[in-house]
N, CA, C and O atoms as CSV, one atom per row, in Angstrom:
chain,resi,resn,atom,element,x,y,z
A,1,UNK,N,N,12.512,12.136,1.920
A,1,UNK,CA,C,12.133,10.790,2.298
A,1,UNK,C,C,10.611,10.670,2.195
A,1,UNK,O,O,9.882,11.640,2.402
A,2,UNK,N,N,10.149,9.463,1.874
A,2,UNK,CA,C,8.714,9.225,1.729
A,2,UNK,C,C,8.420,7.741,1.922
A,2,UNK,O,O,9.326,6.914,2.020
A,3,UNK,N,N,7.128,7.430,1.973
A,3,UNK,CA,C,6.683,6.058,2.217
A,3,UNK,C,C,5.438,5.768,1.394
A,3,UNK,O,O,4.586,6.638,1.215
A,4,UNK,N,N,5.337,4.544,0.896
A,4,UNK,CA,C,4.144,4.080,0.196
A,4,UNK,C,C,3.431,3.068,1.089
A,4,UNK,O,O,4.069,2.187,1.664
A,5,UNK,N,N,2.124,3.192,1.203
A,5,UNK,CA,C,1.322,2.251,1.978
A,5,UNK,C,C,0.767,1.175,1.057
A,5,UNK,O,O,0.075,1.479,0.086
A,6,UNK,N,N,1.069,-0.071,1.358
A,6,UNK,CA,C,0.554,-1.218,0.613
A,6,UNK,C,C,-0.791,-1.635,1.209
A,6,UNK,O,O,-1.099,-1.292,2.351
A,7,UNK,N,N,-1.582,-2.365,0.446
A,7,UNK,CA,C,-2.895,-2.783,0.929
A,7,UNK,C,C,-2.799,-3.714,2.140
A,7,UNK,O,O,-3.702,-3.713,2.976
A,8,UNK,N,N,-1.738,-4.503,2.257
A,8,UNK,CA,C,-1.628,-5.360,3.444
A,8,UNK,C,C,-1.530,-4.504,4.706
A,8,UNK,O,O,-2.011,-4.905,5.766
A,9,UNK,N,N,-0.914,-3.339,4.598
A,9,UNK,CA,C,-0.837,-2.415,5.731
A,9,UNK,C,C,-2.194,-1.751,5.983
A,9,UNK,O,O,-2.666,-1.728,7.119
A,10,UNK,N,N,-2.823,-1.210,4.934
A,10,UNK,CA,C,-4.083,-0.486,5.122
A,10,UNK,C,C,-5.187,-1.432,5.607
A,10,UNK,O,O,-6.033,-1.037,6.409
A,11,UNK,N,N,-5.179,-2.662,5.128
A,11,UNK,CA,C,-6.167,-3.649,5.574
A,11,UNK,C,C,-5.931,-4.010,7.046
A,11,UNK,O,O,-6.876,-4.070,7.832
A,12,UNK,N,N,-4.678,-4.248,7.409
A,12,UNK,CA,C,-4.362,-4.580,8.802
A,12,UNK,C,C,-4.727,-3.421,9.730
A,12,UNK,O,O,-5.216,-3.640,10.838
A,13,UNK,N,N,-4.494,-2.213,9.287
A,13,UNK,CA,C,-4.838,-1.036,10.081
A,13,UNK,C,C,-6.350,-0.955,10.296
A,13,UNK,O,O,-6.807,-0.637,11.393
A,14,UNK,N,N,-7.112,-1.238,9.262
A,14,UNK,CA,C,-8.573,-1.092,9.304
A,14,UNK,C,C,-9.277,-2.244,10.007
A,14,UNK,O,O,-10.389,-2.075,10.507
A,15,UNK,N,N,-8.650,-3.398,10.050
A,15,UNK,CA,C,-9.300,-4.610,10.542
A,15,UNK,C,C,-8.730,-5.018,11.906
A,15,UNK,O,O,-7.605,-5.513,11.984
A,16,UNK,N,N,-9.484,-4.818,12.954
A,16,UNK,CA,C,-9.027,-5.136,14.312
A,16,UNK,C,C,-8.737,-6.616,14.502
A,16,UNK,O,O,-7.995,-6.984,15.413
A,17,UNK,N,N,-9.305,-7.468,13.665
A,17,UNK,CA,C,-9.087,-8.910,13.787
A,17,UNK,C,C,-7.891,-9.402,12.965
A,17,UNK,O,O,-7.523,-10.574,13.045
A,18,UNK,N,N,-7.292,-8.516,12.186
A,18,UNK,CA,C,-6.131,-8.891,11.380
A,18,UNK,C,C,-4.945,-9.195,12.297
A,18,UNK,O,O,-4.722,-8.491,13.282
A,19,UNK,N,N,-4.193,-10.235,11.975
A,19,UNK,CA,C,-3.066,-10.625,12.840
A,19,UNK,C,C,-1.981,-9.549,12.911
A,19,UNK,O,O,-1.170,-9.555,13.837
A,20,UNK,N,N,-1.956,-8.632,11.951
A,20,UNK,CA,C,-0.957,-7.557,11.950
A,20,UNK,C,C,-1.526,-6.221,12.427
A,20,UNK,O,O,-0.858,-5.193,12.314
A,21,UNK,N,N,-2.742,-6.222,12.954
A,21,UNK,CA,C,-3.402,-4.964,13.335
A,21,UNK,C,C,-2.559,-4.141,14.325
A,21,UNK,O,O,-2.357,-2.944,14.117
A,22,UNK,N,N,-2.078,-4.765,15.374
A,22,UNK,CA,C,-1.286,-4.028,16.375
A,22,UNK,C,C,-0.006,-3.463,15.760
A,22,UNK,O,O,0.390,-2.337,16.062
A,23,UNK,N,N,0.634,-4.246,14.902
A,23,UNK,CA,C,1.845,-3.768,14.211
A,23,UNK,C,C,1.513,-2.562,13.344
A,23,UNK,O,O,2.267,-1.590,13.297
A,24,UNK,N,N,0.372,-2.637,12.658
A,24,UNK,CA,C,-0.051,-1.540,11.786
A,24,UNK,C,C,-0.325,-0.276,12.594
A,24,UNK,O,O,0.026,0.825,12.168
A,25,UNK,N,N,-0.951,-0.431,13.758
A,25,UNK,CA,C,-1.213,0.730,14.615
A,25,UNK,C,C,0.092,1.383,15.055
A,25,UNK,O,O,0.218,2.607,15.024
A,26,UNK,N,N,1.052,0.578,15.460
A,26,UNK,CA,C,2.349,1.112,15.875
A,26,UNK,C,C,3.059,1.838,14.751
A,26,UNK,O,O,3.579,2.938,14.937
A,27,UNK,N,N,3.076,1.211,13.580
A,27,UNK,CA,C,3.723,1.833,12.425
A,27,UNK,C,C,2.986,3.097,12.000
A,27,UNK,O,O,3.608,4.059,11.548
A,28,UNK,N,N,1.664,3.097,12.144
A,28,UNK,CA,C,0.889,4.280,11.748
A,28,UNK,C,C,1.248,5.497,12.600
A,28,UNK,O,O,1.195,6.627,12.114
A,29,UNK,N,N,1.609,5.279,13.851
A,29,UNK,CA,C,2.036,6.394,14.712
A,29,UNK,C,C,3.326,7.010,14.193
A,29,UNK,O,O,3.473,8.232,14.185
A,30,UNK,N,N,4.258,6.174,13.759
A,30,UNK,CA,C,5.509,6.682,13.173
A,30,UNK,C,C,5.233,7.423,11.870
A,30,UNK,O,O,5.848,8.452,11.589
A,31,UNK,N,N,4.309,6.895,11.080
A,31,UNK,CA,C,3.951,7.531,9.810
A,31,UNK,C,C,3.308,8.887,10.067
A,31,UNK,O,O,3.648,9.870,9.410
A,32,UNK,N,N,2.383,8.945,11.018
A,32,UNK,CA,C,1.709,10.209,11.351
A,32,UNK,C,C,2.687,11.266,11.852
A,32,UNK,O,O,2.491,12.459,11.624
A,33,UNK,N,N,3.736,10.825,12.532
A,33,UNK,CA,C,4.722,11.763,13.069
A,33,UNK,C,C,5.698,12.259,11.994
A,33,UNK,O,O,6.621,13.021,12.279
A,34,UNK,N,N,5.472,11.811,10.757
A,34,UNK,CA,C,6.303,12.202,9.601
A,34,UNK,C,C,7.715,11.611,9.672
A,34,UNK,O,O,8.650,12.134,9.065
A,35,UNK,N,N,7.851,10.518,10.421
A,35,UNK,CA,C,9.136,9.820,10.535
A,35,UNK,C,C,9.687,9.429,9.155
A,35,UNK,O,O,10.899,9.388,8.946
A,36,UNK,N,N,8.777,9.144,8.224
A,36,UNK,CA,C,9.187,8.699,6.898
A,36,UNK,C,C,8.878,9.728,5.821
A,36,UNK,O,O,8.960,9.424,4.631
A,37,UNK,N,N,8.529,10.924,6.220
A,37,UNK,CA,C,8.243,11.983,5.264
A,37,UNK,C,C,6.850,11.870,4.676
A,37,UNK,O,O,5.911,11.437,5.345
A,38,UNK,N,N,6.727,12.268,3.414
A,38,UNK,CA,C,5.431,12.290,2.741
A,38,UNK,C,C,4.877,10.873,2.585
A,38,UNK,O,O,5.626,9.922,2.362
A,39,UNK,N,N,3.557,10.750,2.707
A,39,UNK,CA,C,2.893,9.440,2.678
A,39,UNK,C,C,2.091,9.298,1.385
A,39,UNK,O,O,1.318,10.179,1.008
A,40,UNK,N,N,2.301,8.161,0.720
A,40,UNK,CA,C,1.628,7.865,-0.541
A,40,UNK,C,C,0.926,6.518,-0.465
A,40,UNK,O,O,1.289,5.655,0.334
A,41,UNK,N,N,-0.073,6.355,-1.300
A,41,UNK,CA,C,-0.632,5.063,-1.643
A,41,UNK,C,C,-1.007,5.184,-3.114
A,41,UNK,O,O,-0.669,6.178,-3.757
A,42,UNK,N,N,-1.693,4.199,-3.648
A,42,UNK,CA,C,-2.069,4.281,-5.065
A,42,UNK,C,C,-3.552,3.995,-5.238
A,42,UNK,O,O,-4.211,3.487,-4.331
A,43,UNK,N,N,-4.057,4.323,-6.398
A,43,UNK,CA,C,-5.454,4.011,-6.705
A,43,UNK,C,C,-5.680,2.502,-6.675
A,43,UNK,O,O,-6.762,2.043,-6.307
A,44,UNK,N,N,-4.669,1.731,-7.060
A,44,UNK,CA,C,-4.807,0.275,-7.053
A,44,UNK,C,C,-4.858,-0.257,-5.619
A,44,UNK,O,O,-5.650,-1.151,-5.318
A,45,UNK,N,N,-4.023,0.284,-4.740
A,45,UNK,CA,C,-4.048,-0.120,-3.332
A,45,UNK,C,C,-5.370,0.292,-2.706
A,45,UNK,O,O,-5.959,-0.469,-1.937
A,46,UNK,N,N,-5.842,1.497,-3.031
A,46,UNK,CA,C,-7.135,1.958,-2.530
A,46,UNK,C,C,-8.221,0.960,-2.945
A,46,UNK,O,O,-9.027,0.538,-2.116
A,47,UNK,N,N,-8.242,0.588,-4.217
A,47,UNK,CA,C,-9.228,-0.364,-4.730
A,47,UNK,C,C,-9.133,-1.705,-4.000
A,47,UNK,O,O,-10.147,-2.253,-3.570
A,48,UNK,N,N,-7.930,-2.225,-3.865
A,48,UNK,CA,C,-7.740,-3.521,-3.214
A,48,UNK,C,C,-8.215,-3.477,-1.758
A,48,UNK,O,O,-8.851,-4.416,-1.279
A,49,UNK,N,N,-7.906,-2.395,-1.070
A,49,UNK,CA,C,-8.292,-2.242,0.334
A,49,UNK,C,C,-9.801,-2.166,0.486
A,49,UNK,O,O,-10.384,-2.884,1.299
A,50,UNK,N,N,-10.437,-1.299,-0.294
A,50,UNK,CA,C,-11.879,-1.097,-0.193
A,50,UNK,C,C,-12.641,-2.371,-0.575
A,50,UNK,O,O,-13.636,-2.721,0.059
A,51,UNK,N,N,-12.169,-3.051,-1.603
A,51,UNK,CA,C,-12.821,-4.290,-2.041
A,51,UNK,C,C,-12.714,-5.362,-0.962
A,51,UNK,O,O,-13.683,-6.074,-0.699
A,52,UNK,N,N,-11.558,-5.481,-0.343
A,52,UNK,CA,C,-11.364,-6.459,0.737
A,52,UNK,C,C,-12.290,-6.144,1.912
A,52,UNK,O,O,-12.969,-7.033,2.424
A,53,UNK,N,N,-12.316,-4.890,2.335
A,53,UNK,CA,C,-13.151,-4.486,3.469
A,53,UNK,C,C,-14.628,-4.698,3.142
A,53,UNK,O,O,-15.386,-5.168,3.990
A,54,UNK,N,N,-15.040,-4.360,1.927
A,54,UNK,CA,C,-16.427,-4.577,1.504
A,54,UNK,C,C,-16.809,-6.053,1.626
A,54,UNK,O,O,-17.860,-6.382,2.176
A,55,UNK,N,N,-15.957,-6.935,1.115
A,55,UNK,CA,C,-16.262,-8.365,1.098
A,55,UNK,C,C,-16.331,-8.968,2.500
A,55,UNK,O,O,-17.106,-9.895,2.739
A,56,UNK,N,N,-15.535,-8.454,3.418
A,56,UNK,CA,C,-15.463,-9.068,4.739
A,56,UNK,C,C,-16.191,-8.312,5.844
A,56,UNK,O,O,-16.548,-8.897,6.867
A,57,UNK,N,N,-16.413,-7.006,5.644
A,57,UNK,CA,C,-16.984,-6.203,6.725
A,57,UNK,C,C,-18.170,-5.345,6.292
A,57,UNK,O,O,-18.752,-4.636,7.113
A,58,UNK,N,N,-18.532,-5.400,5.015
A,58,UNK,CA,C,-19.710,-4.691,4.547
A,58,UNK,C,C,-19.445,-3.303,3.976
A,58,UNK,O,O,-18.358,-2.740,4.106
A,59,UNK,N,N,-20.480,-2.784,3.343
A,59,UNK,CA,C,-20.389,-1.524,2.613
A,59,UNK,C,C,-20.081,-0.332,3.513
A,59,UNK,O,O,-19.225,0.485,3.173
A,60,UNK,N,N,-20.750,-0.216,4.641
A,60,UNK,CA,C,-20.549,0.961,5.489
A,60,UNK,C,C,-19.115,1.033,6.016
A,60,UNK,O,O,-18.545,2.121,6.101
A,61,UNK,N,N,-18.528,-0.108,6.369
A,61,UNK,CA,C,-17.134,-0.123,6.829
A,61,UNK,C,C,-16.195,0.236,5.677
A,61,UNK,O,O,-15.215,0.953,5.883
A,62,UNK,N,N,-16.481,-0.251,4.469
A,62,UNK,CA,C,-15.653,0.072,3.301
A,62,UNK,C,C,-15.698,1.575,3.017
A,62,UNK,O,O,-14.670,2.181,2.717
A,63,UNK,N,N,-16.886,2.173,3.112
A,63,UNK,CA,C,-17.027,3.624,2.908
A,63,UNK,C,C,-16.264,4.374,3.984
A,63,UNK,O,O,-15.573,5.350,3.692
A,64,UNK,N,N,-16.385,3.928,5.222
A,64,UNK,CA,C,-15.670,4.571,6.340
A,64,UNK,C,C,-14.159,4.577,6.098
A,64,UNK,O,O,-13.504,5.606,6.260
A,65,UNK,N,N,-13.613,3.427,5.712
A,65,UNK,CA,C,-12.169,3.317,5.482
A,65,UNK,C,C,-11.766,4.140,4.260
A,65,UNK,O,O,-10.726,4.798,4.273
A,66,UNK,N,N,-12.583,4.109,3.204
A,66,UNK,CA,C,-12.298,4.913,2.016
A,66,UNK,C,C,-12.240,6.391,2.343
A,66,UNK,O,O,-11.330,7.093,1.902
A,67,UNK,N,N,-13.207,6.868,3.114
A,67,UNK,CA,C,-13.218,8.280,3.512
A,67,UNK,C,C,-12.008,8.618,4.369
A,67,UNK,O,O,-11.405,9.680,4.216
A,68,UNK,N,N,-11.654,7.703,5.277
A,68,UNK,CA,C,-10.488,7.936,6.123
A,68,UNK,C,C,-9.229,8.109,5.271
A,68,UNK,O,O,-8.435,9.021,5.500
A,69,UNK,N,N,-9.057,7.229,4.295
A,69,UNK,CA,C,-7.877,7.313,3.425
A,69,UNK,C,C,-7.885,8.597,2.588
A,69,UNK,O,O,-6.869,9.282,2.474
A,70,UNK,N,N,-9.034,8.908,2.012
A,70,UNK,CA,C,-9.119,10.066,1.117
A,70,UNK,C,C,-9.085,11.396,1.856
A,70,UNK,O,O,-8.678,12.407,1.283
A,71,UNK,N,N,-9.502,11.412,3.108
A,71,UNK,CA,C,-9.518,12.652,3.875
A,71,UNK,C,C,-8.292,12.829,4.756
A,71,UNK,O,O,-8.256,13.725,5.599
A,72,UNK,N,N,-7.307,11.998,4.569
A,72,UNK,CA,C,-6.071,12.075,5.351
A,72,UNK,C,C,-5.016,12.849,4.546
A,72,UNK,O,O,-5.301,13.399,3.483
A,73,UNK,N,N,-3.827,12.871,5.071
A,73,UNK,CA,C,-2.723,13.547,4.382
A,73,UNK,C,C,-1.989,12.603,3.427
A,73,UNK,O,O,-0.850,12.865,3.040
A,74,UNK,N,N,-2.637,11.525,3.058
A,74,UNK,CA,C,-2.042,10.553,2.135
A,74,UNK,C,C,-2.295,11.010,0.705
A,74,UNK,O,O,-3.427,11.316,0.331
A,75,UNK,N,N,-1.235,11.053,-0.083
A,75,UNK,CA,C,-1.358,11.362,-1.497
A,75,UNK,C,C,-1.621,10.069,-2.258
A,75,UNK,O,O,-0.848,9.116,-2.160
A,76,UNK,N,N,-2.714,10.037,-3.014
A,76,UNK,CA,C,-3.073,8.847,-3.789
A,76,UNK,C,C,-2.517,9.001,-5.200
A,76,UNK,O,O,-2.953,9.862,-5.963
A,77,UNK,N,N,-1.549,8.153,-5.532
A,77,UNK,CA,C,-0.919,8.195,-6.849
A,77,UNK,C,C,-1.739,7.413,-7.866
A,77,UNK,O,O,-2.274,6.347,-7.562
A,78,UNK,N,N,-1.829,7.948,-9.058
A,78,UNK,CA,C,-2.500,7.252,-10.158
A,78,UNK,C,C,-1.447,6.503,-10.978
A,78,UNK,O,O,-0.320,6.971,-11.140
A,79,UNK,N,N,-1.827,5.358,-11.478
A,79,UNK,CA,C,-0.927,4.532,-12.284
A,79,UNK,C,C,-1.000,5.031,-13.722
A,79,UNK,O,O,-2.030,4.911,-14.385
A,80,UNK,N,N,0.099,5.587,-14.187
A,80,UNK,CA,C,0.162,6.101,-15.560
A,80,UNK,C,C,0.273,4.941,-16.547
A,80,UNK,O,O,0.504,3.798,-16.155
A,81,UNK,N,N,0.106,5.252,-17.825
A,81,UNK,CA,C,0.267,4.216,-18.861
A,81,UNK,C,C,1.667,3.626,-18.815
A,81,UNK,O,O,1.841,2.421,-19.000
A,82,UNK,N,N,2.661,4.462,-18.571
A,82,UNK,CA,C,4.047,4.006,-18.509
A,82,UNK,C,C,4.258,3.042,-17.337
A,82,UNK,O,O,4.856,1.980,-17.508
A,83,UNK,N,N,3.776,3.406,-16.166
A,83,UNK,CA,C,3.907,2.536,-14.993
A,83,UNK,C,C,3.109,1.251,-15.206
A,83,UNK,O,O,3.573,0.171,-14.840
A,84,UNK,N,N,1.926,1.352,-15.787
A,84,UNK,CA,C,1.114,0.176,-16.084
A,84,UNK,C,C,1.904,-0.796,-16.967
A,84,UNK,O,O,1.955,-1.994,-16.691
A,85,UNK,N,N,2.517,-0.269,-18.026
A,85,UNK,CA,C,3.284,-1.117,-18.954
A,85,UNK,C,C,4.478,-1.756,-18.242
A,85,UNK,O,O,4.758,-2.938,-18.442
A,86,UNK,N,N,5.173,-0.989,-17.424
A,86,UNK,CA,C,6.317,-1.536,-16.680
A,86,UNK,C,C,5.856,-2.591,-15.669
A,86,UNK,O,O,6.509,-3.620,-15.493
A,87,UNK,N,N,4.738,-2.328,-15.014
A,87,UNK,CA,C,4.196,-3.284,-14.043
A,87,UNK,C,C,3.781,-4.579,-14.744
A,87,UNK,O,O,3.976,-5.669,-14.206
A,88,UNK,N,N,3.216,-4.458,-15.932
A,88,UNK,CA,C,2.814,-5.646,-16.685
A,88,UNK,C,C,4.036,-6.483,-17.043
A,88,UNK,O,O,3.995,-7.710,-16.951
A,89,UNK,N,N,5.114,-5.836,-17.446
A,89,UNK,CA,C,6.361,-6.555,-17.754
A,89,UNK,C,C,6.870,-7.287,-16.514
A,89,UNK,O,O,7.244,-8.458,-16.585
A,90,UNK,N,N,6.881,-6.598,-15.394
A,90,UNK,CA,C,7.335,-7.210,-14.142
A,90,UNK,C,C,6.421,-8.367,-13.748
A,90,UNK,O,O,6.901,-9.428,-13.350
A,91,UNK,N,N,5.120,-8.172,-13.856
A,91,UNK,CA,C,4.152,-9.208,-13.495
A,91,UNK,C,C,4.387,-10.494,-14.285
A,91,UNK,O,O,4.292,-11.591,-13.734
A,92,UNK,N,N,4.688,-10.361,-15.555
A,92,UNK,CA,C,4.890,-11.534,-16.402
A,92,UNK,C,C,6.117,-12.331,-16.003
A,92,UNK,O,O,6.191,-13.528,-16.280
A,93,UNK,N,N,7.085,-11.687,-15.354
A,93,UNK,CA,C,8.327,-12.367,-14.989
A,93,UNK,C,C,8.375,-12.828,-13.536
A,93,UNK,O,O,9.324,-13.501,-13.134
A,94,UNK,N,N,7.360,-12.473,-12.744
A,94,UNK,CA,C,7.355,-12.831,-11.315
A,94,UNK,C,C,6.070,-13.561,-10.962
A,94,UNK,O,O,4.986,-12.986,-11.064
A,95,UNK,N,N,6.173,-14.805,-10.553
A,95,UNK,CA,C,4.975,-15.586,-10.243
A,95,UNK,C,C,4.420,-15.309,-8.851
A,95,UNK,O,O,3.286,-15.686,-8.556
A,96,UNK,N,N,5.191,-14.665,-8.001
A,96,UNK,CA,C,4.758,-14.494,-6.618
A,96,UNK,C,C,4.290,-13.076,-6.290
A,96,UNK,O,O,4.158,-12.734,-5.115
A,97,UNK,N,N,4.039,-12.252,-7.295
A,97,UNK,CA,C,3.577,-10.886,-7.068
A,97,UNK,C,C,2.234,-10.654,-7.744
A,97,UNK,O,O,2.016,-11.074,-8.880
A,98,UNK,N,N,1.343,-9.984,-7.035
A,98,UNK,CA,C,0.090,-9.581,-7.667
A,98,UNK,C,C,0.382,-8.416,-8.615
A,98,UNK,O,O,1.443,-7.796,-8.545
A,99,UNK,N,N,-0.558,-8.135,-9.483
A,99,UNK,CA,C,-0.365,-6.998,-10.382
A,99,UNK,C,C,-0.288,-5.696,-9.589
A,99,UNK,O,O,0.498,-4.810,-9.927
A,100,UNK,N,N,-1.095,-5.576,-8.541
A,100,UNK,CA,C,-1.034,-4.381,-7.690
A,100,UNK,C,C,0.345,-4.247,-7.059
A,100,UNK,O,O,0.883,-3.142,-6.987
A,101,UNK,N,N,0.927,-5.353,-6.599
A,101,UNK,CA,C,2.282,-5.310,-6.042
A,101,UNK,C,C,3.273,-4.800,-7.085
A,101,UNK,O,O,4.164,-4.011,-6.769
A,102,UNK,N,N,3.116,-5.247,-8.311
A,102,UNK,CA,C,4.005,-4.792,-9.390
A,102,UNK,C,C,3.848,-3.295,-9.641
A,102,UNK,O,O,4.832,-2.601,-9.899
A,103,UNK,N,N,2.612,-2.795,-9.566
A,103,UNK,CA,C,2.428,-1.347,-9.738
A,103,UNK,C,C,3.080,-0.601,-8.581
A,103,UNK,O,O,3.628,0.483,-8.783
A,104,UNK,N,N,3.033,-1.158,-7.373
A,104,UNK,CA,C,3.715,-0.526,-6.233
A,104,UNK,C,C,5.206,-0.382,-6.501
A,104,UNK,O,O,5.779,0.688,-6.298
A,105,UNK,N,N,5.828,-1.459,-6.955
A,105,UNK,CA,C,7.270,-1.448,-7.224
A,105,UNK,C,C,7.613,-0.368,-8.250
A,105,UNK,O,O,8.565,0.391,-8.069
A,106,UNK,N,N,6.839,-0.308,-9.316
A,106,UNK,CA,C,7.135,0.649,-10.385
A,106,UNK,C,C,6.781,2.089,-9.995
A,106,UNK,O,O,7.483,3.021,-10.386
A,107,UNK,N,N,5.704,2.277,-9.233
A,107,UNK,CA,C,5.387,3.624,-8.729
A,107,UNK,C,C,6.478,4.118,-7.790
A,107,UNK,O,O,6.857,5.288,-7.837
A,108,UNK,N,N,6.980,3.239,-6.944
A,108,UNK,CA,C,8.037,3.624,-6.017
A,108,UNK,C,C,9.284,4.059,-6.780
A,108,UNK,O,O,9.924,5.044,-6.411
A,109,UNK,N,N,9.628,3.342,-7.829
A,109,UNK,CA,C,10.788,3.721,-8.639
A,109,UNK,C,C,10.551,5.064,-9.322
A,109,UNK,O,O,11.433,5.923,-9.330
A,110,UNK,N,N,9.364,5.246,-9.896
A,110,UNK,CA,C,9.063,6.485,-10.614
A,110,UNK,C,C,9.075,7.711,-9.694
A,110,UNK,O,O,9.486,8.796,-10.107
A,111,UNK,N,N,8.630,7.538,-8.465
A,111,UNK,CA,C,8.525,8.661,-7.528
A,111,UNK,C,C,9.650,8.691,-6.492
A,111,UNK,O,O,9.605,9.470,-5.540
A,112,UNK,N,N,10.648,7.845,-6.683
A,112,UNK,CA,C,11.809,7.777,-5.794
A,112,UNK,C,C,11.389,7.560,-4.327
A,112,UNK,O,O,11.906,8.209,-3.418
A,113,UNK,N,N,10.455,6.649,-4.126
A,113,UNK,CA,C,9.986,6.286,-2.786
A,113,UNK,C,C,10.756,5.035,-2.371
A,113,UNK,O,O,10.746,4.034,-3.087
A,114,UNK,N,N,11.415,5.088,-1.231
A,114,UNK,CA,C,12.252,3.963,-0.787
A,114,UNK,C,C,11.592,3.087,0.277
A,114,UNK,O,O,11.920,1.906,0.396
A,115,UNK,N,N,10.659,3.657,1.054
A,115,UNK,CA,C,10.040,2.933,2.175
A,115,UNK,C,C,8.665,2.403,1.791
A,115,UNK,O,O,7.883,3.086,1.129
A,116,UNK,N,N,8.382,1.170,2.220
A,116,UNK,CA,C,7.096,0.537,1.939
A,116,UNK,C,C,6.519,-0.037,3.226
A,116,UNK,O,O,7.137,-0.885,3.869
A,117,UNK,N,N,5.320,0.434,3.598
A,117,UNK,CA,C,4.597,-0.129,4.740
A,117,UNK,C,C,3.803,-1.318,4.230
A,117,UNK,O,O,2.813,-1.153,3.518
A,118,UNK,N,N,4.238,-2.513,4.594
A,118,UNK,CA,C,3.611,-3.730,4.083
A,118,UNK,C,C,3.833,-4.880,5.054
A,118,UNK,O,O,4.768,-4.864,5.854
A,119,UNK,N,N,2.971,-5.863,4.972
A,119,UNK,CA,C,3.173,-7.113,5.687
A,119,UNK,C,C,3.340,-8.251,4.682
A,119,UNK,O,O,3.259,-9.427,5.037
A,120,UNK,N,N,3.570,-7.885,3.439
A,120,UNK,CA,C,3.748,-8.821,2.333
A,120,UNK,C,C,5.245,-9.072,2.149
A,120,UNK,O,O,5.985,-8.188,1.716
A,121,UNK,N,N,5.675,-10.275,2.480
A,121,UNK,CA,C,7.103,-10.605,2.441
A,121,UNK,C,C,7.654,-10.792,1.025
A,121,UNK,O,O,8.866,-10.894,0.841
A,122,UNK,N,N,6.771,-10.837,0.030
A,122,UNK,CA,C,7.247,-10.996,-1.346
A,122,UNK,C,C,8.093,-9.808,-1.802
A,122,UNK,O,O,8.889,-9.926,-2.735
A,123,UNK,N,N,7.919,-8.675,-1.146
A,123,UNK,CA,C,8.692,-7.491,-1.532
A,123,UNK,C,C,10.160,-7.586,-1.116
A,123,UNK,O,O,10.963,-6.748,-1.527
A,124,UNK,N,N,10.527,-8.576,-0.319
A,124,UNK,CA,C,11.920,-8.724,0.119
A,124,UNK,C,C,12.880,-8.926,-1.054
A,124,UNK,O,O,14.075,-8.651,-0.939
A,125,UNK,N,N,12.358,-9.403,-2.170
A,125,UNK,CA,C,13.213,-9.657,-3.327
A,125,UNK,C,C,13.729,-8.376,-3.974
A,125,UNK,O,O,14.608,-8.432,-4.835
A,126,UNK,N,N,13.198,-7.227,-3.574
A,126,UNK,CA,C,13.619,-5.949,-4.148
A,126,UNK,C,C,14.519,-5.222,-3.153
A,126,UNK,O,O,14.040,-4.600,-2.205
A,127,UNK,N,N,15.802,-5.309,-3.377
A,127,UNK,CA,C,16.786,-4.740,-2.444
A,127,UNK,C,C,16.676,-3.221,-2.330
A,127,UNK,O,O,17.083,-2.643,-1.323
A,128,UNK,N,N,16.132,-2.578,-3.352
A,128,UNK,CA,C,16.018,-1.124,-3.344
A,128,UNK,C,C,14.839,-0.621,-2.492
A,128,UNK,O,O,14.675,0.584,-2.298
A,129,UNK,N,N,14.032,-1.548,-1.994
A,129,UNK,CA,C,12.868,-1.180,-1.185
A,129,UNK,C,C,13.148,-1.489,0.281
A,129,UNK,O,O,13.537,-2.602,0.635
A,130,UNK,N,N,12.943,-0.490,1.120
A,130,UNK,CA,C,13.084,-0.660,2.559
A,130,UNK,C,C,11.718,-1.042,3.122
A,130,UNK,O,O,10.805,-0.219,3.176
A,131,UNK,N,N,11.590,-2.302,3.541
A,131,UNK,CA,C,10.318,-2.793,4.060
A,131,UNK,C,C,10.148,-2.404,5.517
A,131,UNK,O,O,11.032,-2.616,6.346
A,132,UNK,N,N,8.993,-1.830,5.807
A,132,UNK,CA,C,8.644,-1.481,7.184
A,132,UNK,C,C,7.536,-2.426,7.602
A,132,UNK,O,O,6.357,-2.171,7.355
A,133,UNK,N,N,7.925,-3.511,8.232
A,133,UNK,CA,C,7.003,-4.580,8.590
A,133,UNK,C,C,6.802,-4.591,10.105
A,133,UNK,O,O,6.056,-5.421,10.623
């Protein structure tokens, strides 16, 4: 069993003013306890998270969150050419998903990850993904 962290989760965890911050803290305790097994995120989610934090909270906070993510037990997956191509196909057919969301869907399929920590309800359309909201 394993779990992928989406940027809506990592942003809510990092931002005390986020409306989902308390939910993210609670879910993070379950994640830390290995309730969902190995923990993953992606380079695209990392980028989205750091860019968001930089824009709203400044460089030092973005560096702090980046270091926290990189120095944790989270495995950061890279988007291969194959996953990129599959994500692009999915993106073209779905108007309500960001490209990063599409890479999440395809990375999860490639790595057989069933659980997704997210506050993004657009993922509900994928029955094969267990949303942890």
